C-alpha positions as CSV (number, residue, x, y, z in Angstrom):
1,M,0.0,0.0,0.0
2,Q,1.3,3.4,-1.0
3,L,0.9,6.0,1.8
4,S,1.6,9.2,-0.2
5,F,-2.0,10.3,0.3
6,L,-1.1,10.8,4.0
7,R,1.9,13.0,3.3
8,P,0.1,16.3,4.0
9,L,-0.4,15.1,7.6
10,Y,3.4,14.8,8.1
11,D,4.5,17.9,6.3
12,R,3.5,20.1,9.3
13,P,3.9,20.0,13.0
14,G,1.2,18.8,15.5
15,P,-0.5,18.3,17.8
16,W,-3.3,16.7,15.8
17,C,-7.0,16.1,16.2
18,S,-7.9,12.7,14.6
19,V,-11.6,11.9,14.5
20,Y,-13.3,8.7,13.3
21,M,-17.1,8.9,13.2
22,D,-20.0,6.8,12.0
23,A,-21.9,9.0,9.6
24,S,-24.5,6.5,8.4
25,R,-28.0,7.5,7.7
26,D,-30.1,4.9,9.5
27,T,-33.3,7.0,9.8
28,H,-35.2,9.5,7.6
29,D,-33.5,12.3,9.5
30,A,-30.0,11.3,10.5
31,R,-28.8,14.8,11.5
32,P,-29.7,14.4,15.2
33,Q,-27.7,11.1,15.4
34,V,-24.6,12.7,13.8
35,D,-24.9,15.6,16.1
36,L,-25.0,13.3,19.2
37,R,-22.0,11.4,18.0
38,W,-20.0,14.5,17.4
39,R,-21.0,16.0,20.8
40,A,-19.5,12.9,22.6
41,L,-16.3,13.1,20.5
42,K,-16.0,16.9,21.1
43,G,-16.2,16.2,24.8
44,D,-13.4,13.7,24.4
45,L,-11.2,16.2,22.6
46,I,-11.8,18.9,25.2
47,G,-10.9,16.4,27.9
48,Q,-7.6,15.6,26.1
49,G,-6.7,19.3,25.9
50,A,-7.3,20.0,22.2
51,D,-7.3,23.7,21.4
52,P,-10.7,25.3,20.7
53,A,-9.7,26.5,17.1
54,T,-8.9,23.0,16.0
55,I,-12.0,21.5,17.5
56,E,-14.1,24.2,15.8
57,A,-12.4,23.4,12.4
58,V,-13.4,19.7,12.8
59,E,-16.9,20.7,14.0
60,E,-17.4,22.8,10.8
61,V,-16.7,19.7,8.7
62,V,-19.1,17.6,10.7
63,R,-21.9,20.2,10.7
64,R,-21.5,20.7,6.9
65,H,-21.7,17.0,6.2
66,Q,-25.0,15.9,4.8
67,P,-25.7,12.2,5.8
68,M,-26.1,9.9,2.9
69,P,-28.0,6.6,2.7
70,G,-26.1,3.5,3.7
71,D,-23.4,2.6,6.2
72,Y,-20.2,4.5,6.1
73,G,-17.9,6.7,8.2
74,I,-15.7,9.8,8.0
75,A,-12.2,10.5,9.2
76,V,-11.1,14.1,9.9
77,F,-7.5,15.2,10.7
78,A,-6.8,18.8,11.9
79,T,-4.1,20.9,13.5
80,H,-3.6,24.5,14.5
81,G,-7.2,25.4,13.6
82,R,-7.2,23.9,10.1
83,V,-8.6,20.6,8.7
84,V,-5.8,19.1,6.6
85,L,-7.5,15.8,5.4
86,T,-11.0,14.4,5.3
87,E,-11.6,10.9,4.2
88,Y,-14.8,8.9,3.7
89,L,-14.8,5.4,5.1
90,S,-16.5,2.6,3.1
91,A,-17.9,1.3,6.4
92,P,-18.4,2.8,9.8
93,P,-15.4,2.7,12.1
94,L,-15.3,-0.1,14.7
95,R,-16.1,2.6,17.2
96,D,-16.3,6.4,17.2
97,L,-12.9,7.8,18.2
98,A,-11.3,11.2,18.8
99,T,-7.7,11.7,19.8
100,W,-5.4,14.7,20.5
101,S,-1.8,13.7,20.0
102,A,1.6,14.7,18.7
103,L,1.2,12.6,15.6
104,P,-2.0,11.9,13.6
105,H,-3.7,8.6,14.5
106,T,-3.9,7.2,10.9
107,M,-3.7,3.4,11.6
108,P,-7.5,2.9,11.6
109,L,-7.7,4.7,8.3
110,V,-5.1,2.7,6.5
111,A,-6.3,-0.6,8.0
112,Q,-9.8,0.0,6.7
113,R,-8.6,1.1,3.2
114,G,-6.5,-2.0,2.8
115,E,-4.6,-2.5,-0.5
116,Q,-5.6,0.2,-2.9
117,I,-5.9,-1.1,-6.5
118,A,-5.9,1.3,-9.5
119,W,-8.4,0.1,-12.1
120,V,-10.0,1.0,-15.4
121,R,-13.4,-0.3,-16.6
122,V,-14.7,0.2,-20.1
123,L,-18.4,-0.4,-21.0
124,A,-18.7,-0.7,-24.7
125,D,-21.2,-1.3,-27.5
126,R,-20.8,-0.9,-31.2
127,T,-21.5,2.8,-31.2
128,G,-19.0,3.8,-28.5
129,A,-17.8,3.3,-25.0
130,D,-17.8,4.8,-21.5
131,A,-14.7,4.4,-19.4
132,V,-14.1,5.1,-15.7
133,A,-10.8,4.8,-13.9
134,V,-10.0,5.0,-10.2
135,S,-6.4,5.6,-9.0
136,A,-4.8,3.9,-6.0
137,G,-5.8,6.9,-4.0
138,G,-9.4,6.7,-5.1
139,V,-9.5,9.6,-7.5
140,P,-11.9,8.9,-10.3
141,R,-11.4,9.8,-14.0
142,R,-13.8,9.4,-16.8
143,A,-13.9,9.3,-20.6
144,T,-16.6,8.8,-23.2
145,V,-16.0,7.7,-26.8
146,V,-18.9,8.5,-29.2
147,G,-18.4,6.4,-32.2
148,R,-19.3,6.7,-35.9
149,E,-22.8,5.8,-36.8
150,S,-22.9,2.1,-37.8
151,G,-26.6,1.7,-38.2
152,Q,-28.4,-1.6,-38.3
153,L,-28.4,-4.1,-41.2
154,R,-31.6,-3.8,-43.2
155,R,-33.1,-4.9,-46.5
156,V,-32.3,-2.3,-49.1
157,Q,-34.1,-1.1,-52.2
158,P,-32.8,-1.8,-55.7
159,G,-30.1,0.6,-56.7
160,G,-29.0,1.0,-53.1
161,W,-25.9,-0.4,-51.3
162,S,-25.8,-4.2,-51.2
163,Q,-26.1,-5.8,-47.8
164,S,-22.4,-6.9,-48.0
165,R,-21.2,-3.4,-48.7
166,Y,-23.3,-2.0,-45.9
167,Q,-22.0,-4.7,-43.5
168,R,-18.4,-3.9,-44.4
169,A,-19.1,-0.2,-43.7
170,A,-20.6,-1.1,-40.4
171,M,-17.7,-3.3,-39.5
172,E,-15.3,-0.5,-40.4
173,A,-17.2,1.9,-38.1
174,W,-17.2,-0.6,-35.3
175,H,-13.5,-1.2,-35.7
176,H,-12.9,2.6,-35.7
177,N,-15.0,3.0,-32.5
178,A,-13.1,0.1,-30.8
179,G,-9.8,1.8,-31.7
180,D,-10.9,5.0,-30.1
181,A,-12.2,3.2,-27.0
182,A,-8.9,1.2,-26.7
183,A,-6.9,4.4,-27.0
184,A,-9.0,6.2,-24.3
185,A,-8.8,3.1,-22.0
186,A,-5.0,2.9,-22.5
187,D,-4.7,6.6,-21.7
188,L,-6.7,6.3,-18.5
189,A,-4.8,3.2,-17.5
190,E,-1.5,5.0,-18.0
191,R,-2.7,8.0,-16.0
192,V,-3.8,6.0,-13.0
193,G,-1.2,3.2,-13.2
194,A,-3.9,0.6,-13.6
195,D,-3.5,-2.8,-12.0
196,V,-6.8,-4.1,-13.6
197,L,-8.5,-3.2,-16.9
198,V,-12.0,-4.6,-17.3
199,V,-13.6,-4.4,-20.7
200,A,-17.3,-5.2,-20.5
201,G,-20.4,-5.1,-22.7
202,D,-21.2,-6.2,-26.3
203,V,-19.1,-9.3,-27.0
204,R,-17.9,-8.2,-30.4
205,A,-17.1,-4.7,-29.3
206,T,-15.1,-5.9,-26.3
207,G,-13.2,-8.3,-28.6
208,M,-12.3,-5.5,-30.9
209,I,-11.2,-3.2,-28.1
210,A,-9.1,-5.9,-26.4
211,A,-7.3,-6.7,-29.7
212,Q,-6.3,-3.0,-30.1
213,L,-5.1,-2.4,-26.6
214,P,-1.3,-1.9,-26.3
215,E,0.6,-5.1,-25.3
216,R,1.5,-3.8,-21.9
217,W,-2.2,-3.8,-20.8
218,Q,-3.0,-7.3,-22.1
219,D,-1.7,-9.0,-18.9
220,V,-4.1,-7.1,-16.7
221,L,-7.1,-7.3,-19.0
222,V,-10.4,-9.0,-18.0
223,R,-13.2,-9.3,-20.6
224,T,-16.8,-9.9,-19.8
225,D,-20.1,-9.7,-21.8
226,A,-21.8,-8.4,-18.7
227,G,-23.1,-4.8,-18.6
228,S,-24.9,-2.5,-21.0
229,R,-24.8,1.2,-21.9
230,D,-28.6,1.3,-22.1
231,A,-30.1,3.7,-19.6
232,G,-31.4,1.8,-16.6
233,A,-29.6,-1.4,-17.3
234,D,-28.8,-3.6,-14.3
235,D,-25.0,-3.9,-14.3
236,T,-24.8,-5.8,-11.0
237,L,-22.9,-8.8,-12.6
238,M,-20.4,-6.4,-14.2
239,D,-19.8,-4.7,-10.8
240,D,-19.3,-8.1,-9.1
241,I,-16.7,-9.1,-11.7
242,T,-14.8,-5.8,-11.2
243,V,-14.9,-6.1,-7.4
244,Q,-13.8,-9.8,-7.6
245,T,-10.9,-9.0,-9.9
246,I,-9.7,-6.1,-7.7
247,A,-9.9,-8.3,-4.6
248,E,-7.8,-11.0,-6.4
249,V,-5.1,-8.5,-7.2
250,A,-5.1,-7.2,-3.7
251,D,-4.7,-10.8,-2.3
252,Q,-1.9,-11.4,-4.7
253,R,0.0,-8.3,-3.5
254,I,-0.3,-9.5,0.1
255,A,0.9,-13.0,-0.8
256,T,3.9,-11.5,-2.7
257,A,4.8,-9.3,0.3
258,L,4.7,-12.3,2.7
259,D,6.8,-14.4,0.2
260,R,9.4,-11.7,0.0
261,F,9.5,-11.4,3.8
262,G,9.8,-15.2,4.2
263,V,12.9,-15.5,2.0
264,Q,14.8,-13.1,4.4
265,E,15.0,-15.9,7.0
266,D,13.7,-13.7,9.9
267,V,15.8,-10.6,9.1
268,G,13.4,-7.7,9.7
269,A,11.2,-9.7,12.0
270,G,9.8,-8.0,15.2
271,L,9.5,-4.4,16.4
272,D,13.2,-3.9,17.4
273,A,14.4,-5.0,13.9
274,V,11.8,-2.9,12.1
275,V,12.7,0.2,14.2
276,S,16.4,-0.3,13.5
277,A,15.7,-0.7,9.7
278,L,13.6,2.5,9.6
279,Q,16.4,4.4,11.3
280,R,18.7,3.3,8.5
281,D,16.1,4.0,5.7
282,Q,16.3,0.3,4.9
283,V,12.6,-0.7,4.8
284,D,10.9,-1.3,1.4
285,T,7.6,-2.6,2.8
286,M,6.4,-3.0,6.3
287,L,4.0,-5.7,7.3
288,I,1.7,-5.1,10.3
289,V,-1.1,-7.2,11.8
290,D,-4.3,-5.1,12.2
291,D,-5.0,-5.0,15.9
292,P,-7.4,-2.2,17.0
293,S,-6.5,-3.0,20.6
294,A,-2.8,-2.3,20.2
295,D,-1.5,0.4,22.5
296,G,2.3,0.0,22.3
297,E,4.5,3.2,22.3
298,L,7.7,4.3,20.7
299,W,9.9,7.4,21.1
300,V,10.4,9.9,18.3
301,G,12.3,13.0,17.4
302,P,11.5,15.7,14.8
303,E,12.6,13.6,11.7
304,P,10.8,10.5,10.4
305,T,13.9,8.3,10.9
306,E,14.3,9.5,14.5
307,I,12.4,6.6,16.0
308,A,13.4,4.3,18.8
309,T,12.2,1.8,21.4
310,D,13.7,3.9,24.3
311,P,14.6,7.6,24.6
312,G,18.3,6.9,25.2
313,Q,18.7,5.7,21.6
314,L,17.4,9.1,20.3
315,R,19.6,11.1,22.7
316,D,22.6,9.2,21.2
317,M,21.3,10.4,17.8
318,S,21.4,14.0,19.2
319,V,17.7,14.4,19.7
320,A,17.3,16.8,22.6
321,D,13.7,16.2,23.5
322,P,12.3,12.7,22.6
323,Q,8.5,12.3,22.6
324,K,6.6,9.2,23.5
325,V,3.8,8.4,20.9
326,R,1.7,5.5,19.7
327,A,3.9,2.9,18.1
328,D,1.7,2.6,15.0
329,A,1.7,6.4,14.5
330,A,5.5,6.5,14.8
331,L,5.9,3.6,12.3
332,L,3.6,5.1,9.7
333,R,5.4,8.5,9.9
334,A,8.7,6.8,9.3
335,L,7.3,4.8,6.4
336,I,6.0,8.0,4.7
337,G,9.2,9.8,5.4
338,T,11.3,7.1,3.8
339,D,8.9,6.4,0.9
340,A,8.3,2.9,2.1
341,E,5.1,0.9,1.6
342,L,2.8,-0.9,4.0
343,T,0.9,-4.2,3.9
344,V,-1.8,-4.6,6.5
345,L,-2.5,-8.2,7.5
346,A,-5.4,-9.9,9.2
347,P,-4.4,-11.9,12.3
348,E,-5.0,-15.2,10.5
349,E,-2.7,-14.2,7.6
350,A,0.4,-13.9,9.8
351,P,-0.2,-15.7,13.1
352,E,3.5,-16.1,13.9
353,L,4.7,-12.6,12.9
354,T,6.9,-11.5,15.8
355,D,5.3,-8.5,17.7
356,G,2.8,-8.4,14.9
357,V,5.3,-6.4,12.7
358,G,8.0,-7.2,10.1
359,A,9.7,-5.6,7.2
360,V,10.8,-6.5,3.7
361,L,14.2,-4.8,3.4
362,R,15.7,-2.8,0.5
363,Y,19.1,-4.3,1.3
364,V,20.8,-6.5,3.9
365,D,24.4,-6.0,5.0
366,A,26.6,-7.3,7.7
367,S,25.3,-4.8,10.2
368,T,21.6,-5.6,9.7
369,P,20.1,-6.8,12.9
370,G,18.3,-10.2,12.7
371,R,18.8,-13.9,13.2
372,G,19.3,-14.5,9.5
373,N,22.6,-12.8,9.1
374,G,24.6,-14.9,11.6
């Protein structure tokens, strides 16, 4: 998982308000429920010593929010009287939560987002195509290709085109439309760095589009005859195929990260080893088990790589005033500061991961801590 979307939270000093709230509309008028939830969270922030200007900034976001149908949540991060990031959550948080701390509390957000897969989906018929793309950060892009008129085959009057000539013209139009759709899809895929490209709709149109896609996108291509561009069409099956394909890619990424970690023979295993590797800008990908009850702490200095299990280590690094913070908050800041990635695991995916954390390293040398280097 790339964490660059969180960078704005680490480009400025704290302390930070981090708020996670159920924003679901479970009644006709959900405003009173949202107000009650916020009132409780606001009391928590006041009790933790959050400054009034920052609380007011978060409150403005909450008050301005109009509850939508369905179950979902929002996460808001603010500091020094300004909201820096607001994220919608695809499901309500496990519990409403508000913290006031030196670093933003982002672990619940990244755990719920999981692996972010960039994808493109093209819905085509013989007259054109609609394409939508979503980047790994969830930013949507759209394109519509309106094709040449191809008409329908029909009986013609004497002196008119023969049916075979009309059919050839129609085929040329369909081929041209498919070429335009393939070009638009490839452009969107390039722009978002697509991991999945779904081409759906009319079976002949999808075949033509697939055949004209550049070779680099053939390996991530999925074709289906589900879906229709007709207004009001039920595209549930097409949606299911897209979701299933995205989930399979996400699972494969996790499996790959676990395989890479496994071949290191326990180098990078456990909290001490991960902290040491982060100090040395050595982590490529950190693995962490999602544990909402985790409350471990680490020590940090002003810089992302100034992270340690005890304050003495930081004083040895010339950090004058180490701060004690949540361990997951310190780890995430260090990952972002060193352009490393994160893989969040369910407990059953890594039952024997020491301390619930490990790292795939960019390099291993004689000074790398760990049991695997003798």
